[in-house]
PQR file of N, CA, C, O and H, with PARSE charges and radii, in Angstrom:
ATOM      1  N   MET A   1     116.278  99.607  88.535 -0.4000 1.5000
ATOM      2  CA  MET A   1     115.443  99.561  87.340 -0.0000 2.0000
ATOM      3  C   MET A   1     114.092 100.179  87.679  0.5500 1.7000
ATOM      4  O   MET A   1     113.594 100.046  88.796 -0.5500 1.4000
ATOM      5  N   LYS A   2     113.514 100.850  86.702 -0.4000 1.5000
ATOM      6  CA  LYS A   2     112.234 101.509  86.868 -0.0000 2.0000
ATOM      7  C   LYS A   2     111.241 100.911  85.878  0.5500 1.7000
ATOM      8  O   LYS A   2     111.601 100.583  84.747 -0.5500 1.4000
ATOM      9  H   LYS A   2     113.919 100.958  85.793  0.4000 1.0000
ATOM     10  N   TYR A   3     110.003 100.772  86.306 -0.4000 1.5000
ATOM     11  CA  TYR A   3     108.949 100.282  85.420 -0.0000 2.0000
ATOM     12  C   TYR A   3     107.710 101.123  85.656  0.5500 1.7000
ATOM     13  O   TYR A   3     107.336 101.371  86.803 -0.5500 1.4000
ATOM     14  H   TYR A   3     109.711 101.039  87.224  0.4000 1.0000
ATOM     15  N   SER A   4     107.072 101.561  84.589 -0.4000 1.5000
ATOM     16  CA  SER A   4     105.850 102.363  84.748 -0.0000 2.0000
ATOM     17  C   SER A   4     104.807 101.930  83.730  0.5500 1.7000
ATOM     18  O   SER A   4     105.124 101.378  82.676 -0.5500 1.4000
ATOM     19  H   SER A   4     107.375 101.360  83.658  0.4000 1.0000
ATOM     20  N   PHE A   5     103.558 102.196  84.076 -0.4000 1.5000
ATOM     21  CA  PHE A   5     102.442 101.910  83.186 -0.0000 2.0000
ATOM     22  C   PHE A   5     101.298 102.838  83.547  0.5500 1.7000
ATOM     23  O   PHE A   5     101.316 103.488  84.592 -0.5500 1.4000
ATOM     24  H   PHE A   5     103.300 102.644  84.932  0.4000 1.0000
ATOM     25  N   ILE A   6     100.314 102.893  82.681 -0.4000 1.5000
ATOM     26  CA  ILE A   6      99.156 103.762  82.893 -0.0000 2.0000
ATOM     27  C   ILE A   6      97.936 102.887  83.165  0.5500 1.7000
ATOM     28  O   ILE A   6      97.740 101.846  82.537 -0.5500 1.4000
ATOM     29  H   ILE A   6     100.300 102.365  81.832  0.4000 1.0000
ATOM     30  N   CYS A   7      97.125 103.335  84.116 -0.4000 1.5000
ATOM     31  CA  CYS A   7      95.841 102.691  84.369 -0.0000 2.0000
ATOM     32  C   CYS A   7      94.842 103.786  84.716  0.5500 1.7000
ATOM     33  O   CYS A   7      95.210 104.954  84.843 -0.5500 1.4000
ATOM     34  H   CYS A   7      97.284 104.179  84.627  0.4000 1.0000
ATOM     35  N   TYR A   8      93.602 103.412  84.865 -0.4000 1.5000
ATOM     36  CA  TYR A   8      92.528 104.393  85.014 -0.0000 2.0000
ATOM     37  C   TYR A   8      91.666 104.080  86.220  0.5500 1.7000
ATOM     38  O   TYR A   8      91.666 102.962  86.735 -0.5500 1.4000
ATOM     39  H   TYR A   8      93.303 102.464  84.762  0.4000 1.0000
ATOM     40  N   GLY A   9      90.941 105.075  86.654 -0.4000 1.5000
ATOM     41  CA  GLY A   9      89.986 104.908  87.738 -0.0000 2.0000
ATOM     42  C   GLY A   9      88.701 104.271  87.222  0.5500 1.7000
ATOM     43  O   GLY A   9      88.512 104.102  86.017 -0.5500 1.4000
ATOM     44  H   GLY A   9      90.941 105.984  86.235  0.4000 1.0000
ATOM     45  N   HIS A  10      87.833 103.925  88.147 -0.4000 1.5000
ATOM     46  CA  HIS A  10      86.548 103.309  87.823 -0.0000 2.0000
ATOM     47  C   HIS A  10      85.600 103.603  88.978  0.5500 1.7000
ATOM     48  O   HIS A  10      86.034 103.698  90.126 -0.5500 1.4000
ATOM     49  H   HIS A  10      87.986 104.062  89.125  0.4000 1.0000
ATOM     50  N   LYS A  11      84.330 103.744  88.690 -0.4000 1.5000
ATOM     51  CA  LYS A  11      83.357 104.098  89.726 -0.0000 2.0000
ATOM     52  C   LYS A  11      83.271 103.059  90.841  0.5500 1.7000
ATOM     53  O   LYS A  11      82.844 103.397  91.945 -0.5500 1.4000
ATOM     54  H   LYS A  11      83.977 103.666  87.757  0.4000 1.0000
ATOM     55  N   ASN A  12      83.658 101.813  90.594 -0.4000 1.5000
ATOM     56  CA  ASN A  12      83.565 100.757  91.597 -0.0000 2.0000
ATOM     57  C   ASN A  12      84.861 100.512  92.364  0.5500 1.7000
ATOM     58  O   ASN A  12      84.928  99.570  93.154 -0.5500 1.4000
ATOM     59  H   ASN A  12      84.004 101.539  89.697  0.4000 1.0000
ATOM     60  N   ILE A  13      85.883 101.323  92.159 -0.4000 1.5000
ATOM     61  CA  ILE A  13      87.122 101.147  92.910 -0.0000 2.0000
ATOM     62  C   ILE A  13      86.885 101.589  94.352  0.5500 1.7000
ATOM     63  O   ILE A  13      86.464 102.714  94.620 -0.5500 1.4000
ATOM     64  H   ILE A  13      85.829 102.088  91.517  0.4000 1.0000
ATOM     65  N   THR A  14      87.172 100.661  95.277 -0.4000 1.5000
ATOM     66  CA  THR A  14      87.065 100.990  96.699 -0.0000 2.0000
ATOM     67  C   THR A  14      88.433 100.972  97.376  0.5500 1.7000
ATOM     68  O   THR A  14      88.653 101.705  98.340 -0.5500 1.4000
ATOM     69  H   THR A  14      87.515  99.747  95.060  0.4000 1.0000
ATOM     70  N   ALA A  15      89.349 100.147  96.886 -0.4000 1.5000
ATOM     71  CA  ALA A  15      90.713 100.038  97.429 -0.0000 2.0000
ATOM     72  C   ALA A  15      90.700  99.895  98.950  0.5500 1.7000
ATOM     73  O   ALA A  15      91.465 100.565  99.642 -0.5500 1.4000
ATOM     74  H   ALA A  15      89.170  99.552  96.103  0.4000 1.0000
ATOM     75  N   LYS A  16      89.849  99.042  99.462 -0.4000 1.5000
ATOM     76  CA  LYS A  16      89.709  98.861 100.907 -0.0000 2.0000
ATOM     77  C   LYS A  16      90.510  97.697 101.471  0.5500 1.7000
ATOM     78  O   LYS A  16      90.579  97.530 102.689 -0.5500 1.4000
ATOM     79  H   LYS A  16      89.227  98.497  98.899  0.4000 1.0000
ATOM     80  N   HIS A  17      91.112  96.898 100.612 -0.4000 1.5000
ATOM     81  CA  HIS A  17      91.847  95.730 101.104 -0.0000 2.0000
ATOM     82  C   HIS A  17      93.040  96.192 101.934  0.5500 1.7000
ATOM     83  O   HIS A  17      93.723  97.144 101.560 -0.5500 1.4000
ATOM     84  H   HIS A  17      91.056  97.034  99.623  0.4000 1.0000
ATOM     85  N   LYS A  18      93.288  95.540 103.032 -0.4000 1.5000
ATOM     86  CA  LYS A  18      94.330  95.975 103.970 -0.0000 2.0000
ATOM     87  C   LYS A  18      95.743  95.637 103.535  0.5500 1.7000
ATOM     88  O   LYS A  18      96.683  96.325 103.932 -0.5500 1.4000
ATOM     89  H   LYS A  18      92.733  94.766 103.336  0.4000 1.0000
ATOM     90  N   THR A  19      95.920  94.596 102.729 -0.4000 1.5000
ATOM     91  CA  THR A  19      97.282  94.148 102.435 -0.0000 2.0000
ATOM     92  C   THR A  19      97.606  94.004 100.947  0.5500 1.7000
ATOM     93  O   THR A  19      98.737  93.659 100.605 -0.5500 1.4000
ATOM     94  H   THR A  19      95.156  94.037 102.406  0.4000 1.0000
ATOM     95  N   THR A  20      96.651  94.257 100.058 -0.4000 1.5000
ATOM     96  CA  THR A  20      96.879  93.980  98.642 -0.0000 2.0000
ATOM     97  C   THR A  20      96.493  95.166  97.764  0.5500 1.7000
ATOM     98  O   THR A  20      95.462  95.805  97.972 -0.5500 1.4000
ATOM     99  H   THR A  20      95.732  94.537 100.336  0.4000 1.0000
ATOM    100  N   LEU A  21      97.348  95.446  96.772 -0.4000 1.5000
ATOM    101  CA  LEU A  21      97.050  96.408  95.704 -0.0000 2.0000
ATOM    102  C   LEU A  21      97.027  95.630  94.407  0.5500 1.7000
ATOM    103  O   LEU A  21      97.895  94.788  94.173 -0.5500 1.4000
ATOM    104  H   LEU A  21      98.186  94.926  96.603  0.4000 1.0000
ATOM    105  N   GLU A  22      96.051  95.896  93.564 -0.4000 1.5000
ATOM    106  CA  GLU A  22      96.008  95.210  92.271 -0.0000 2.0000
ATOM    107  C   GLU A  22      95.680  96.205  91.171  0.5500 1.7000
ATOM    108  O   GLU A  22      94.815  97.068  91.316 -0.5500 1.4000
ATOM    109  H   GLU A  22      95.346  96.580  93.754  0.4000 1.0000
ATOM    110  N   PHE A  23      96.395  96.056  90.071 -0.4000 1.5000
ATOM    111  CA  PHE A  23      96.125  96.789  88.837 -0.0000 2.0000
ATOM    112  C   PHE A  23      95.696  95.746  87.829  0.5500 1.7000
ATOM    113  O   PHE A  23      96.328  94.694  87.732 -0.5500 1.4000
ATOM    114  H   PHE A  23      97.098  95.354  89.953  0.4000 1.0000
ATOM    115  N   THR A  24      94.647  96.003  87.080 -0.4000 1.5000
ATOM    116  CA  THR A  24      94.139  94.996  86.149 -0.0000 2.0000
ATOM    117  C   THR A  24      94.011  95.570  84.746  0.5500 1.7000
ATOM    118  O   THR A  24      93.809  96.770  84.561 -0.5500 1.4000
ATOM    119  H   THR A  24      94.134  96.857  87.159  0.4000 1.0000
ATOM    120  N   LYS A  25      94.132  94.690  83.769 -0.4000 1.5000
ATOM    121  CA  LYS A  25      93.913  95.078  82.384 -0.0000 2.0000
ATOM    122  C   LYS A  25      92.425  95.115  82.045  0.5500 1.7000
ATOM    123  O   LYS A  25      92.037  95.645  81.004 -0.5500 1.4000
ATOM    124  H   LYS A  25      94.296  93.715  83.919  0.4000 1.0000
ATOM    125  N   GLU A  26      91.598  94.556  82.917 -0.4000 1.5000
ATOM    126  CA  GLU A  26      90.152  94.538  82.682 -0.0000 2.0000
ATOM    127  C   GLU A  26      89.599  95.958  82.617  0.5500 1.7000
ATOM    128  O   GLU A  26      90.122  96.874  83.250 -0.5500 1.4000
ATOM    129  H   GLU A  26      91.913  94.125  83.762  0.4000 1.0000
ATOM    130  N   ARG A  27      88.537  96.120  81.842 -0.4000 1.5000
ATOM    131  CA  ARG A  27      87.909  97.427  81.695 -0.0000 2.0000
ATOM    132  C   ARG A  27      86.816  97.674  82.724  0.5500 1.7000
ATOM    133  O   ARG A  27      86.552  98.817  83.097 -0.5500 1.4000
ATOM    134  H   ARG A  27      88.112  95.376  81.327  0.4000 1.0000
ATOM    135  N   ASP A  28      86.185  96.607  83.180 -0.4000 1.5000
ATOM    136  CA  ASP A  28      85.069  96.747  84.096 -0.0000 2.0000
ATOM    137  C   ASP A  28      85.438  96.123  85.436  0.5500 1.7000
ATOM    138  O   ASP A  28      86.360  95.313  85.527 -0.5500 1.4000
ATOM    139  H   ASP A  28      86.399  95.678  82.877  0.4000 1.0000
ATOM    140  N   LEU A  29      84.706  96.512  86.466 -0.4000 1.5000
ATOM    141  CA  LEU A  29      85.036  96.109  87.814 -0.0000 2.0000
ATOM    142  C   LEU A  29      83.770  96.015  88.646  0.5500 1.7000
ATOM    143  O   LEU A  29      82.920  96.904  88.603 -0.5500 1.4000
ATOM    144  H   LEU A  29      83.956  97.170  86.392  0.4000 1.0000
ATOM    145  N   SER A  30      83.648  94.932  89.406 -0.4000 1.5000
ATOM    146  CA  SER A  30      82.526  94.826  90.341 -0.0000 2.0000
ATOM    147  C   SER A  30      82.993  95.353  91.698  0.5500 1.7000
ATOM    148  O   SER A  30      84.176  95.638  91.886 -0.5500 1.4000
ATOM    149  H   SER A  30      84.338  94.209  89.441  0.4000 1.0000
ATOM    150  N   LEU A  31      82.076  95.479  92.625 -0.4000 1.5000
ATOM    151  CA  LEU A  31      82.430  95.947  93.963 -0.0000 2.0000
ATOM    152  C   LEU A  31      83.176  94.889  94.775  0.5500 1.7000
ATOM    153  O   LEU A  31      83.683  95.192  95.855 -0.5500 1.4000
ATOM    154  H   LEU A  31      81.115  95.248  92.473  0.4000 1.0000
ATOM    155  N   LYS A  32      83.251  93.657  94.275 -0.4000 1.5000
ATOM    156  CA  LYS A  32      83.961  92.592  94.995 -0.0000 2.0000
ATOM    157  C   LYS A  32      85.481  92.768  94.928  0.5500 1.7000
ATOM    158  O   LYS A  32      86.196  92.249  95.785 -0.5500 1.4000
ATOM    159  H   LYS A  32      82.839  93.411  93.398  0.4000 1.0000
ATOM    160  N   GLY A  33      85.975  93.481  93.937 -0.4000 1.5000
ATOM    161  CA  GLY A  33      87.425  93.668  93.760 -0.0000 2.0000
ATOM    162  C   GLY A  33      87.956  94.767  94.654  0.5500 1.7000
ATOM    163  O   GLY A  33      88.381  95.812  94.160 -0.5500 1.4000
ATOM    164  H   GLY A  33      85.394  93.903  93.241  0.4000 1.0000
ATOM    165  N   ASP A  34      87.940  94.554  95.966 -0.4000 1.5000
ATOM    166  CA  ASP A  34      88.302  95.615  96.901 -0.0000 2.0000
ATOM    167  C   ASP A  34      89.794  95.919  96.985  0.5500 1.7000
ATOM    168  O   ASP A  34      90.194  96.846  97.689 -0.5500 1.4000
ATOM    169  H   ASP A  34      87.595  93.705  96.367  0.4000 1.0000
ATOM    170  N   CYS A  35      90.623  95.152  96.279 -0.4000 1.5000
ATOM    171  CA  CYS A  35      92.063  95.423  96.271 -0.0000 2.0000
ATOM    172  C   CYS A  35      92.489  96.174  95.006  0.5500 1.7000
ATOM    173  O   CYS A  35      93.632  96.621  94.910 -0.5500 1.4000
ATOM    174  H   CYS A  35      90.299  94.399  95.707  0.4000 1.0000
ATOM    175  N   ILE A  36      91.601  96.313  94.056 -0.4000 1.5000
ATOM    176  CA  ILE A  36      91.951  96.924  92.770 -0.0000 2.0000
ATOM    177  C   ILE A  36      92.000  98.448  92.895  0.5500 1.7000
ATOM    178  O   ILE A  36      91.086  99.080  93.426 -0.5500 1.4000
ATOM    179  H   ILE A  36      90.672  95.949  94.134  0.4000 1.0000
ATOM    180  N   VAL A  37      93.094  99.013  92.390 -0.4000 1.5000
ATOM    181  CA  VAL A  37      93.273 100.460  92.442 -0.0000 2.0000
ATOM    182  C   VAL A  37      93.358 101.088  91.050  0.5500 1.7000
ATOM    183  O   VAL A  37      93.423 102.312  90.928 -0.5500 1.4000
ATOM    184  H   VAL A  37      93.836  98.499  91.959  0.4000 1.0000
ATOM    185  N   GLY A  38      93.358 100.259  89.996 -0.4000 1.5000
ATOM    186  CA  GLY A  38      93.399 100.793  88.635 -0.0000 2.0000
ATOM    187  C   GLY A  38      92.950  99.764  87.625  0.5500 1.7000
ATOM    188  O   GLY A  38      93.283  98.584  87.745 -0.5500 1.4000
ATOM    189  H   GLY A  38      93.306  99.265  90.095  0.4000 1.0000
ATOM    190  N   VAL A  39      92.189 100.204  86.620 -0.4000 1.5000
ATOM    191  CA  VAL A  39      91.706  99.332  85.551 -0.0000 2.0000
ATOM    192  C   VAL A  39      92.298  99.781  84.220  0.5500 1.7000
ATOM    193  O   VAL A  39      92.920 100.839  84.128 -0.5500 1.4000
ATOM    194  H   VAL A  39      91.920 101.162  86.523  0.4000 1.0000
ATOM    195  N   LYS A  40      92.099  98.971  83.206 -0.4000 1.5000
ATOM    196  CA  LYS A  40      92.613  99.242  81.849 -0.0000 2.0000
ATOM    197  C   LYS A  40      94.123  99.492  81.846  0.5500 1.7000
ATOM    198  O   LYS A  40      94.617 100.318  81.079 -0.5500 1.4000
ATOM    199  H   LYS A  40      91.594  98.111  83.280  0.4000 1.0000
ATOM    200  N   ALA A  41      94.848  98.778  82.704 -0.4000 1.5000
ATOM    201  CA  ALA A  41      96.297  98.957  82.810 -0.0000 2.0000
ATOM    202  C   ALA A  41      96.964  98.518  81.508  0.5500 1.7000
ATOM    203  O   ALA A  41      96.580  97.517  80.904 -0.5500 1.4000
ATOM    204  H   ALA A  41      94.446  98.107  83.327  0.4000 1.0000
ATOM    205  N   ASP A  42      97.963  99.280  81.092 -0.4000 1.5000
ATOM    206  CA  ASP A  42      98.639  98.961  79.832 -0.0000 2.0000
ATOM    207  C   ASP A  42      99.998  98.295  80.049  0.5500 1.7000
ATOM    208  O   ASP A  42     100.863  98.351  79.175 -0.5500 1.4000
ATOM    209  H   ASP A  42      98.276 100.093  81.582  0.4000 1.0000
ATOM    210  N   PHE A  43     100.188  97.664  81.212 -0.4000 1.5000
ATOM    211  CA  PHE A  43     101.474  97.023  81.455 -0.0000 2.0000
ATOM    212  C   PHE A  43     101.676  95.837  80.527  0.5500 1.7000
ATOM    213  O   PHE A  43     100.724  95.206  80.069 -0.5500 1.4000
ATOM    214  H   PHE A  43      99.485  97.618  81.922  0.4000 1.0000
ATOM    215  N   ASP A  44     102.942  95.557  80.265 -0.4000 1.5000
ATOM    216  CA  ASP A  44     103.343  94.413  79.457 -0.0000 2.0000
ATOM    217  C   ASP A  44     103.820  93.337  80.424  0.5500 1.7000
ATOM    218  O   ASP A  44     104.782  93.556  81.161 -0.5500 1.4000
ATOM    219  H   ASP A  44     103.715  96.070  80.637  0.4000 1.0000
ATOM    220  N   LEU A  45     103.173  92.194  80.434 -0.4000 1.5000
ATOM    221  CA  LEU A  45     103.473  91.151  81.409 -0.0000 2.0000
ATOM    222  C   LEU A  45     104.928  90.701  81.353  0.5500 1.7000
ATOM    223  O   LEU A  45     105.535  90.471  82.399 -0.5500 1.4000
ATOM    224  H   LEU A  45     102.392  92.016  79.835  0.4000 1.0000
ATOM    225  N   LEU A  46     105.493  90.571  80.179 -0.4000 1.5000
ATOM    226  CA  LEU A  46     106.892  90.153  80.065 -0.0000 2.0000
ATOM    227  C   LEU A  46     107.837  91.194  80.657  0.5500 1.7000
ATOM    228  O   LEU A  46     108.798  90.845  81.344 -0.5500 1.4000
ATOM    229  H   LEU A  46     105.001  90.758  79.329  0.4000 1.0000
ATOM    230  N   GLN A  47     107.569  92.454  80.395 -0.4000 1.5000
ATOM    231  CA  GLN A  47     108.400  93.520  80.962 -0.0000 2.0000
ATOM    232  C   GLN A  47     108.256  93.585  82.475  0.5500 1.7000
ATOM    233  O   GLN A  47     109.229  93.822  83.190 -0.5500 1.4000
ATOM    234  H   GLN A  47     106.788  92.737  79.838  0.4000 1.0000
ATOM    235  N   LEU A  48     107.040  93.375  82.957 -0.4000 1.5000
ATOM    236  CA  LEU A  48     106.808  93.366  84.395 -0.0000 2.0000
ATOM    237  C   LEU A  48     107.559  92.215  85.064  0.5500 1.7000
ATOM    238  O   LEU A  48     108.124  92.385  86.145 -0.5500 1.4000
ATOM    239  H   LEU A  48     106.249  93.182  82.376  0.4000 1.0000
ATOM    240  N   ARG A  49     107.565  91.059  84.431 -0.4000 1.5000
ATOM    241  CA  ARG A  49     108.323  89.920  84.968 -0.0000 2.0000
ATOM    242  C   ARG A  49     109.819  90.220  85.012  0.5500 1.7000
ATOM    243  O   ARG A  49     110.496  89.866  85.977 -0.5500 1.4000
ATOM    244  H   ARG A  49     107.106  90.921  83.553  0.4000 1.0000
ATOM    245  N   LYS A  50     110.341  90.877  83.963 -0.4000 1.5000
ATOM    246  CA  LYS A  50     111.756  91.264  83.947 -0.0000 2.0000
ATOM    247  C   LYS A  50     112.059  92.199  85.113  0.5500 1.7000
ATOM    248  O   LYS A  50     113.082  92.066  85.784 -0.5500 1.4000
ATOM    249  H   LYS A  50     109.791  91.165  83.179  0.4000 1.0000
ATOM    250  N   PHE A  51     111.159  93.137  85.338 -0.4000 1.5000
ATOM    251  CA  PHE A  51     111.344  94.077  86.446 -0.0000 2.0000
ATOM    252  C   PHE A  51     111.391  93.330  87.776  0.5500 1.7000
ATOM    253  O   PHE A  51     112.264  93.592  88.603 -0.5500 1.4000
ATOM    254  H   PHE A  51     110.328  93.244  84.793  0.4000 1.0000
ATOM    255  N   ILE A  52     110.475  92.419  87.981 -0.4000 1.5000
ATOM    256  CA  ILE A  52     110.424  91.663  89.237 -0.0000 2.0000
ATOM    257  C   ILE A  52     111.697  90.834  89.414  0.5500 1.7000
ATOM    258  O   ILE A  52     112.244  90.766  90.514 -0.5500 1.4000
ATOM    259  H   ILE A  52     109.766  92.207  87.308  0.4000 1.0000
ATOM    260  N   LYS A  53     112.168  90.206  88.341 -0.4000 1.5000
ATOM    261  CA  LYS A  53     113.409  89.426  88.419 -0.0000 2.0000
ATOM    262  C   LYS A  53     114.607  90.325  88.721  0.5500 1.7000
ATOM    263  O   LYS A  53     115.551  89.890  89.381 -0.5500 1.4000
ATOM    264  H   LYS A  53     111.723  90.261  87.446  0.4000 1.0000
ATOM    265  N   SER A  54     114.581  91.561  88.250 -0.4000 1.5000
ATOM    266  CA  SER A  54     115.702  92.472  88.475 -0.0000 2.0000
ATOM    267  C   SER A  54     115.829  92.877  89.941  0.5500 1.7000
ATOM    268  O   SER A  54     116.866  93.395  90.354 -0.5500 1.4000
ATOM    269  H   SER A  54     113.815  91.914  87.713  0.4000 1.0000
ATOM    270  N   LEU A  55     114.794  92.649  90.716 -0.4000 1.5000
ATOM    271  CA  LEU A  55     114.843  93.016  92.134 -0.0000 2.0000
ATOM    272  C   LEU A  55     115.773  92.110  92.925  0.5500 1.7000
ATOM    273  O   LEU A  55     116.323  92.518  93.948 -0.5500 1.4000
ATOM    274  H   LEU A  55     113.951  92.229  90.380  0.4000 1.0000
ATOM    275  N   LYS A  56     115.948  90.881  92.451 -0.4000 1.5000
ATOM    276  CA  LYS A  56     116.795  89.875  93.105 -0.0000 2.0000
ATOM    277  C   LYS A  56     116.437  89.781  94.578  0.5500 1.7000
ATOM    278  O   LYS A  56     115.298  89.469  94.926 -0.5500 1.4000
ATOM    279  H   LYS A  56     115.501  90.550  91.620  0.4000 1.0000
ATOM    280  N   ASN A  57     117.417  90.051  95.454 -0.4000 1.5000
ATOM    281  CA  ASN A  57     117.174  89.940  96.889 -0.0000 2.0000
ATOM    282  C   ASN A  57     116.675  91.239  97.512  0.5500 1.7000
ATOM    283  O   ASN A  57     116.370  91.284  98.704 -0.5500 1.4000
ATOM    284  H   ASN A  57     118.343  90.304  95.172  0.4000 1.0000
ATOM    285  N   ASN A  58     116.595  92.278  96.718 -0.4000 1.5000
ATOM    286  CA  ASN A  58     116.092  93.550  97.231 -0.0000 2.0000
ATOM    287  C   ASN A  58     114.567  93.479  97.235  0.5500 1.7000
ATOM    288  O   ASN A  58     113.938  93.550  96.179 -0.5500 1.4000
ATOM    289  H   ASN A  58     116.843  92.241  95.749  0.4000 1.0000
ATOM    290  N   ASN A  59     113.983  93.341  98.398 -0.4000 1.5000
ATOM    291  CA  ASN A  59     112.538  93.162  98.460 -0.0000 2.0000
ATOM    292  C   ASN A  59     111.782  94.462  98.688  0.5500 1.7000
ATOM    293  O   ASN A  59     110.611  94.433  99.069 -0.5500 1.4000
ATOM    294  H   ASN A  59     114.493  93.282  99.256  0.4000 1.0000
ATOM    295  N   LYS A  60     112.420  95.589  98.464 -0.4000 1.5000
ATOM    296  CA  LYS A  60     111.742  96.878  98.618 -0.0000 2.0000
ATOM    297  C   LYS A  60     111.376  97.434  97.241  0.5500 1.7000
ATOM    298  O   LYS A  60     112.203  97.490  96.331 -0.5500 1.4000
ATOM    299  H   LYS A  60     113.371  95.612  98.154  0.4000 1.0000
ATOM    300  N   VAL A  61     110.124  97.838  97.120 -0.4000 1.5000
ATOM    301  CA  VAL A  61     109.630  98.443  95.889 -0.0000 2.0000
ATOM    302  C   VAL A  61     108.875  99.697  96.278  0.5500 1.7000
ATOM    303  O   VAL A  61     108.093  99.687  97.228 -0.5500 1.4000
ATOM    304  H   VAL A  61     109.452  97.793  97.859  0.4000 1.0000
ATOM    305  N   THR A  62     109.103 100.771  95.552 -0.4000 1.5000
ATOM    306  CA  THR A  62     108.343 101.993  95.770 -0.0000 2.0000
ATOM    307  C   THR A  62     107.325 102.125  94.656  0.5500 1.7000
ATOM    308  O   THR A  62     107.669 102.069  93.475 -0.5500 1.4000
ATOM    309  H   THR A  62     109.739 100.779  94.780  0.4000 1.0000
ATOM    310  N   ILE A  63     106.074 102.301  95.036 -0.4000 1.5000
ATOM    311  CA  ILE A  63     105.006 102.483  94.064 -0.0000 2.0000
ATOM    312  C   ILE A  63     104.500 103.913  94.195  0.5500 1.7000
ATOM    313  O   ILE A  63     104.106 104.353  95.275 -0.5500 1.4000
ATOM    314  H   ILE A  63     105.794 102.346  95.995  0.4000 1.0000
ATOM    315  N   THR A  64     104.518 104.618  93.091 -0.4000 1.5000
ATOM    316  CA  THR A  64     104.012 105.980  93.069 -0.0000 2.0000
ATOM    317  C   THR A  64     102.791 106.017  92.170  0.5500 1.7000
ATOM    318  O   THR A  64     102.853 105.644  90.999 -0.5500 1.4000
ATOM    319  H   THR A  64     104.838 104.261  92.213  0.4000 1.0000
ATOM    320  N   ILE A  65     101.695 106.467  92.723 -0.4000 1.5000
ATOM    321  CA  ILE A  65     100.462 106.607  91.945 -0.0000 2.0000
ATOM    322  C   ILE A  65     100.207 108.098  91.808  0.5500 1.7000
ATOM    323  O   ILE A  65     100.034 108.811  92.796 -0.5500 1.4000
ATOM    324  H   ILE A  65     101.644 106.770  93.675  0.4000 1.0000
ATOM    325  N   GLN A  66     100.186 108.550  90.571 -0.4000 1.5000
ATOM    326  CA  GLN A  66      99.951 109.974  90.368 -0.0000 2.0000
ATOM    327  C   GLN A  66      98.906 110.180  89.291  0.5500 1.7000
ATOM    328  O   GLN A  66      98.860 109.434  88.313 -0.5500 1.4000
ATOM    329  H   GLN A  66     100.326 107.971  89.768  0.4000 1.0000
ATOM    330  N   PRO A  67      98.069 111.186  89.464 -0.5600 1.5000
ATOM    331  CA  PRO A  67      97.034 111.452  88.467  0.2800 2.0000
ATOM    332  C   PRO A  67      97.632 112.073  87.209  0.5500 1.7000
ATOM    333  O   PRO A  67      98.621 112.804  87.262 -0.5500 1.4000
ATOM    334  N   ILE A  68      97.018 111.769  86.107 -0.4000 1.5000
ATOM    335  CA  ILE A  68      97.363 112.424  84.850 -0.0000 2.0000
ATOM    336  C   ILE A  68      96.349 113.540  84.663  0.5500 1.7000
ATOM    337  O   ILE A  68      95.153 113.283  84.526 -0.5500 1.4000
ATOM    338  H   ILE A  68      96.215 111.175  86.064  0.4000 1.0000
ATOM    339  N   ILE A  69      96.815 114.748  84.659 -0.4000 1.5000
ATOM    340  CA  ILE A  69      95.908 115.883  84.535 -0.0000 2.0000
ATOM    341  C   ILE A  69      95.809 116.264  83.068  0.5500 1.7000
ATOM    342  O   ILE A  69      96.798 116.647  82.443 -0.5500 1.4000
ATOM    343  H   ILE A  69      97.786 114.957  84.771  0.4000 1.0000
ATOM    344  N   LYS A  70      94.608 116.154  82.532 -0.4000 1.5000
ATOM    345  CA  LYS A  70      94.385 116.489  81.139 -0.0000 2.0000
ATOM    346  C   LYS A  70      94.041 117.972  81.023  0.5500 1.7000
ATOM    347  O   LYS A  70      93.281 118.510  81.828 -0.5500 1.4000
ATOM    348  H   LYS A  70      93.805 115.843  83.040  0.4000 1.0000
ATOM    349  N   LYS A  71      94.601 118.610  80.029 -0.4000 1.5000
ATOM    350  CA  LYS A  71      94.310 120.021  79.792 -0.0000 2.0000
ATOM    351  C   LYS A  71      92.919 120.179  79.203  0.5500 1.7000
ATOM    352  O   LYS A  71      92.391 119.258  78.581 -0.5500 1.4000
ATOM    353  H   LYS A  71      95.218 118.173  79.375  0.4000 1.0000
ATOM    354  N   ASN A  72      92.341 121.329  79.398 -0.4000 1.5000
ATOM    355  CA  ASN A  72      91.022 121.690  78.840 -0.0000 2.0000
ATOM    356  C   ASN A  72      89.891 120.837  79.386  0.5500 1.7000
ATOM    357  O   ASN A  72      88.999 120.443  78.634 -0.5500 1.4000
ATOM    358  H   ASN A  72      92.770 122.077  79.904  0.4000 1.0000
ATOM    359  N   GLN A  73      89.912 120.549  80.657 -0.4000 1.5000
ATOM    360  CA  GLN A  73      88.782 119.810  81.253 -0.0000 2.0000
ATOM    361  C   GLN A  73      88.029 120.698  82.177  0.5500 1.7000
ATOM    362  O   GLN A  73      87.045 120.269  82.779 -0.5500 1.4000
ATOM    363  H   GLN A  73      90.636 120.869  81.267  0.4000 1.0000
TER
END
């Protein structure tokens, strides 16, 4: 099963945490959130839970983070 969502960068993203990645629905971010790699995430919590349950005993997940390139910038 595949699950995807969109999130955005923020000037305070440091992504320095050694063991944790976090995506948040929040729009703003302080420098204390050193595990956050994306804000304004549009994930649906119920769908995300379904995805996690579908993993069953398979504890491997591949996360791909790719930029969305907007035309005319």
